[in-house]
N, C-alpha and C positions, 0 to 999 in steps of 0.2 A: 847790034838786038837791042829792045827794047823791056824795059824792066816798068810794073807796075809796082812803087812802095808809096808802102799808106803807113802815116805817122798819125793815129788818135790819141789828145788831149785829152785822157780821164783827169776830170774833174768831180774833188769830192768835198764835203761839207756844204754851207750855207753859199745862197751864189754869192757871188764876189759884188766890192760896194762901188759904185762908178770911180773911184779913187786905185780899188784896187784892177779894175779892168783897164784903166788908162795905162795904169801901172804895168800891166802885162802885155797889152797892147805896144806898147813904147820901149819895153825891155826884152820880149820876145818872138812876140808874132812882126814888126816891122824889120827885127834883125834877121830873123828866118826867112824873111819874102825877099829880103836884100841879100843874101848869100845865095837861095836857091837862085834869082834873078844871074847871080857870077857864075853857077852852074848850066845855066842854058844857054850863057854867052860861049862858056868854055864843052858847048854841043854836048853834055854827060845826061841832061835833064832835059824834058821840053816842053810839060807844063804840070800846073797841081792846083789846088784851092780843094774848099771846100766841099762833102755830099751833102752838108744835114739837109735843105732844103730840099734838094731831091730826095731824099730818103722819106721825107714828110711826105714829099707829094706820092710815091709807092708805094711807101707803107697805106695810103687808106686806099690803094686799089683793091675791090673783093677779092684776086687770086693770091694777092701778097701773103694771108696765113698759111697756102699752102705752097708756095716757090720759096726759092733758093735766090733770091735777089741782093747782086755786090753794085752798088753804082760809081761809075770812076768819070769823074769829072773832067774834061779839057777846057781850061782857061788859060788862058796868060799870068801871068804873076802882075803884068799892070794892070790890068783889073781887077786883081785881088787887093793889089797895093790902094788902088782907088775906094773898094767897098771898104777895105781897113781904117786905110786915115777919114771916112765919112763917117768909122763908128766912133773914132776919136775925137774927132770933134764933135759928136751929139755927147761923148761924154764929158768931156773937156766943160760942155754948157750947164751938165749937170752940177757940176761942182764947186 
């Protein structure tokens, strides 16, 4: 049996600095992806990833205001890792 489990990071306060973003990626995001990859190898989960971009696209549709919408991405953790590592490199360039 498959289940969809979503973890939403709730950000509060001002936008983080590049250094804080880099620390968050290295201490939280990449270890989370590593653990998720272990769970994939154990066949306990199949995929995961962010929904922010898809949510922006869906919410731009005229019907969106009258519809209940839930977007569930199905991407590999290796694709997610590549995206996060690119963000990390970009943040390193701004520090």
